[in-house]
C-alpha positions in Angstrom: 0.0 0.4 -0.1 1.7 3.4 -1.3 2.0 5.9 1.5 1.1 9.6 1.1 5.5 11.2 2.1 6.4 14.7 2.2 8.4 16.2 0.0 8.2 19.6 2.0 10.7 22.4 0.3 11.2 26.3 1.7 10.0 28.8 -0.3 11.7 32.3 -0.8 10.9 35.9 -2.4 14.0 38.1 -3.1 12.7 41.2 -4.1 9.7 40.3 -5.9 7.4 42.6 -8.1 4.4 42.4 -10.1 2.4 44.9 -12.1 -0.4 43.9 -14.4 -0.6 45.4 -17.6 -0.3 49.0 -18.2 -1.3 49.8 -14.4 1.6 51.9 -12.6 0.4 50.8 -9.4 1.8 47.5 -8.4 0.2 44.3 -7.2 3.3 43.3 -5.2 5.6 45.6 -4.6 9.3 44.6 -3.6 8.5 41.8 -1.4 11.0 39.4 0.4 10.2 36.6 3.1 11.0 33.5 3.5 8.9 29.9 4.5 11.0 27.6 6.3 10.1 24.1 4.8 7.6 21.9 7.1 6.0 25.0 8.0 2.2 26.7 7.6 3.1 30.1 6.7 -0.9 32.3 6.6 -0.5 35.0 4.2 -3.6 37.4 5.4 -5.2 40.9 4.5 -7.9 42.8 2.9 -8.9 42.1 -0.3 -7.1 43.6 -2.8 -3.6 43.7 -0.8 -1.4 41.3 -2.5 -1.9 38.2 -1.0 -3.2 36.3 -3.5 -1.1 37.3 -6.4 1.6 36.5 -4.3 0.3 33.1 -4.0 0.0 32.5 -7.5 3.3 33.7 -8.4 4.8 30.7 -6.2 2.3 28.2 -8.5 3.5 29.7 -11.6 -0.1 30.8 -12.3 1.4 34.4 -12.7 4.7 35.7 -13.6 6.7 38.2 -11.9 7.7 41.1 -13.2 11.0 41.6 -11.2 12.5 39.7 -8.4 13.5 36.2 -7.8 11.5 33.1 -6.6 13.2 30.3 -5.0 11.8 26.5 -4.1 13.8 24.2 -2.3 16.7 26.8 -3.2 16.3 26.6 -6.6 14.9 29.6 -8.8 11.8 28.6 -10.6 11.4 32.4 -11.5 11.2 31.5 -15.0 9.4 28.2 -14.6 5.6 27.7 -15.5 3.2 25.6 -13.3 3.6 23.0 -15.4 7.3 22.6 -13.9 7.2 23.4 -10.8 6.6 20.7 -7.7 3.6 22.5 -6.3 -0.2 21.7 -5.3 -2.9 24.6 -5.5 -6.2 23.6 -2.8 -9.1 26.5 -4.8 -11.6 28.2 -3.5 -14.1 26.2 -5.6 -12.7 23.4 -5.1 -12.2 22.3 -9.0 -13.9 19.1 -8.7 -14.6 17.3 -12.1 -18.7 16.7 -11.3 -18.6 13.3 -13.9 -16.2 11.7 -11.7 -16.3 10.2 -8.8 -14.4 10.8 -6.0 -11.9 8.3 -6.4 -11.2 9.1 -10.2 -10.6 13.1 -8.8 -7.9 11.9 -6.7 -6.7 9.7 -9.5 -6.9 12.6 -12.0 -2.9 14.8 -11.4 -1.4 10.9 -11.1 -2.2 10.2 -14.5 -0.6 13.3 -16.1 2.6 12.2 -13.4 4.1 9.2 -14.8 2.2 6.8 -12.3 1.3 3.2 -13.2 -2.2 2.1 -12.7 -1.6 0.1 -9.8 0.7 2.8 -8.3 -2.2 5.4 -8.8 -4.9 3.5 -7.4 -2.8 3.1 -3.9 -2.0 6.3 -3.6 -5.5 7.8 -4.5 -6.7 4.9 -1.4 -3.7 6.3 0.6 -4.8 10.0 0.0 -8.4 9.2 0.9 -7.8 7.4 3.7 -5.6 10.4 5.2 -8.4 12.8 4.7 -10.9 10.1 6.1 -12.6 9.2 3.1 -11.6 5.7 2.7 -15.4 4.8 2.1 -16.7 7.8 -0.5 -14.7 6.4 -3.3 -17.2 5.6 -5.6 -19.7 8.6 -5.0 -20.0 11.5 -7.2 -19.1 15.0 -5.7 -22.4 15.9 -5.8 -23.3 13.1 -3.1 -20.5 14.8 -0.8 -21.0 18.0 1.4 -18.8 20.9 1.3 -16.0 19.6 3.9 -16.3 16.2 2.2 -15.4 18.0 -1.4 -13.2 20.5 0.5 -11.6 17.1 1.7 -11.3 15.7 -1.7 -9.4 18.5 -3.1 -7.0 18.1 -0.4 -6.1 14.4 -1.1 -6.5 15.0 -4.9 -3.3 18.1 -4.0 -1.4 15.3 -1.3 -1.3 12.6 -3.5 1.5 14.2 -5.9 3.6 14.7 -2.8 4.3 18.6 -3.6 7.0 20.8 -2.4 4.7 23.2 -1.4 1.1 23.0 -1.2 -0.9 26.2 -1.7 -4.5 27.2 -0.3 -6.6 29.8 -1.8 -9.2 31.0 0.7 -10.3 27.0 1.0 -12.6 27.4 3.6 -14.8 31.0 2.4 -17.6 28.7 1.0 -18.6 26.8 4.5 -20.8 27.3 7.2 -19.1 28.8 10.7 -18.9 25.6 12.3 -17.4 23.1 9.1 -14.6 25.9 9.1 -14.0 25.3 12.3 -13.5 21.9 12.1 -12.2 21.9 8.6 -9.1 23.9 9.5 -8.3 21.4 12.0 -8.1 18.5 9.8 -5.9 20.9 7.3 -3.5 21.9 9.9 -3.3 18.3 11.4 -2.8 16.4 8.2 -0.2 19.3 7.8 1.8 18.5 10.9 1.5 14.8 10.5 3.2 14.8 7.0 5.7 17.7 7.7 3.9 19.5 4.8 4.9 23.0 3.5 1.7 25.3 3.2 1.0 28.5 2.2 -2.3 29.3 3.2 -4.1 32.8 2.0 -7.2 34.0 3.7 -8.8 37.2 4.7 -10.1 35.7 7.8 -8.1 37.1 11.4 -9.4 33.9 13.3 -8.9 31.2 10.7 -5.0 32.6 10.2 -4.5 32.5 14.0 -5.6 29.2 14.4 -3.7 27.3 11.9 -0.6 28.9 11.7 3.2 28.7 12.0 3.6 32.1 11.0 1.4 35.0 9.4 2.6 37.2 7.1 0.5 40.4 7.0 0.0 42.1 4.0 -1.4 45.7 3.1 -1.3 47.9 0.0 0.9 45.1 -1.6 3.4 45.2 0.6 4.4 43.1 4.2 3.2 45.0 6.5 4.3 42.4 9.7 5.5 39.1 9.7 5.3 36.8 12.7 3.9 34.2 15.1 0.2 34.4 15.9 0.9 35.4 19.2 3.5 38.1 18.3 0.9 40.0 15.9 -1.7 39.8 18.3 0.3 41.0 21.4 2.8 43.0 19.5 1.6 44.3 16.2 4.2 46.6 14.7 1.8 49.3 13.7 -1.9 50.7 13.8 -3.4 48.6 10.2 -1.6 45.3 12.1 -3.4 46.3 15.5 -6.9 46.7 13.9 -7.1 44.5 11.1 -5.7 41.4 13.6 -8.4 41.3 16.2 -9.7 44.7 17.4 -7.8 47.5 19.6 -8.6 50.5 20.9 -6.1 53.6 19.4 -5.4 56.0 21.8 -2.9 59.0 21.4 0.1 59.0 24.1 2.6 60.7 25.2 6.3 59.0 26.1 7.9 61.0 28.8 11.2 59.3 29.3 12.6 56.2 28.2 15.0 54.1 30.0 16.6 51.3 28.5 13.7 49.2 26.9 11.2 50.5 29.4 9.2 53.9 28.3 7.5 55.9 30.8 3.9 56.5 29.1 1.3 59.5 29.8 -2.2 58.7 28.8 -5.1 61.2 30.1 -4.0 61.0 33.6 -2.9 57.4 33.9 1.2 57.1 33.9 2.2 53.5 31.9 5.3 51.4 32.1 5.3 49.9 28.7 8.2 48.3 26.6 9.6 51.2 24.1 9.8 48.8 21.4 12.4 51.5 19.9 10.2 54.6 20.6 11.9 58.2 22.0 10.2 60.5 24.1 7.3 62.6 22.4 4.1 61.8 21.0 3.0 58.5 20.0 0.1 56.0 19.8 -1.1 53.3 21.8 -3.2 50.2 20.9 -4.5 48.4 23.5 -7.2 45.1 23.1 -10.6 44.8 24.6 -10.1 41.9 26.0 -6.5 43.5 28.0 -8.7 46.4 29.6 -10.5 46.2 33.4 -13.6 47.9 34.4 -13.3 49.2 37.5 -14.4 51.8 40.5 -13.8 55.5 38.9 -11.3 57.3 40.1 -8.9 54.6 41.0 -5.7 55.7 40.5 -3.1 54.9 37.3 -6.9 54.0 35.7 -8.2 56.4 33.0 -11.7 58.0 33.8 -14.9 57.5 31.6 -18.6 56.7 31.9 -20.7 53.5 30.6 -22.4 54.1 27.3 -24.1 50.5 26.5 -23.8 47.5 28.2 -24.1 44.2 26.6 -24.4 40.6 27.6 -23.6 38.4 25.4 -23.3 35.1 27.3 -19.7 34.5 28.1 -18.3 37.6 28.8 -20.0 41.6 29.1 -19.4 44.1 26.4 -18.7 47.9 27.3 -18.9 51.0 25.3 -16.7 53.7 27.4 -17.0 57.5 26.8 -13.8 58.6 27.8 -11.5 62.1 27.0 -9.9 60.1 24.4 -13.3 59.4 22.7 -15.4 55.5 22.9 -13.2 52.8 24.2 -14.2 49.1 23.8 -13.9 46.9 26.8 -14.6 42.9 27.0 -14.8 41.9 30.6 -15.7 37.6 31.8 -17.3 39.3 34.6 -21.1 38.6 33.8 -22.0 38.3 37.2 -21.1 42.5 38.5 -24.2 44.8 37.8 -23.2 47.6 35.4 -25.7 50.2 34.1 -25.1 52.9 31.4 -24.9 55.8 32.5 -22.7 54.6 35.4 -19.1 56.1 35.9 -16.3 53.6 35.7 -12.4 53.6 35.3 -10.2 51.8 32.6 -7.5 49.7 33.9 -4.4 49.1 32.1 -3.1 45.7 32.8 0.9 45.1 32.6 0.3 43.0 29.4 -2.6 45.2 27.9 -1.2 48.3 25.6 1.8 48.0 23.3 3.0 51.3 21.8 2.8 51.1 17.9 3.8 53.5 15.0 1.5 54.9 12.8 
């Protein structure tokens, strides 16, 4: 019985630019990145940021305007898609409706020089890997959306590509199914040690599946890091606001000693990691769940008035009017009675706010 193996390879972009036609605005502008073999890296960003173009250039479906692309250390910049050891799972699944599940999984193998026996064995191994061993004789129309997605994954896996690409793979699934399928994709990737490049605009999806996330905005990389780094230490206002929600405050860096900054935020004085900031005006980001609602006039806090209190089961959501405008706060304390119009204070725990660039 054939087994599906990993031929994982690294992916490197060296100052890659893509310009379509006569457009003056590049779709991808001087991007350099390195994706380690055996890791799942997500390209995340809003529509039009360049993430899908980046993915398609890895696949060879789009050719670069400038720069180099290397897979496994080999320059593939000018190679067509057919000469790259890369497989892609598309948003639409792209299954052949008139073929059975097994025939769909076998399809690519027929062009790769495998004999009939090995093709059949690889298809069986692929379907077993995605939990569809007993579905080989069915047509795609007889499967659920999640099952169709797994067939598309199996079809890509049996080719044992150096790099496996996912283009918005879960966008056609409902929320509950998305969560289950993304867990399955992550489990297969880790089990086989695959190099996966994954495109999505869904922040939660990216945080859940990725070893690293590359956030793109306006054709360039806004920040590259682990999910925790991007969530807890956003480099700038765009990343802070795009990866989850964030409250933005104008503040003043009073002084810097080593890696520690003294920051004035209204009546609150905070000690924060300096992150390279110098004394002067600055911007601070704070996640709603990293703020605390307390009694008014507590020392070291920001005074405010509750405008809205919303109970959503597992937590309370507050909108607080302050001198800096409305501040959104999430609290797990669902038992304390709060009411609109009540004066409160907003506290800043040590691991709460971070200094960012514009």
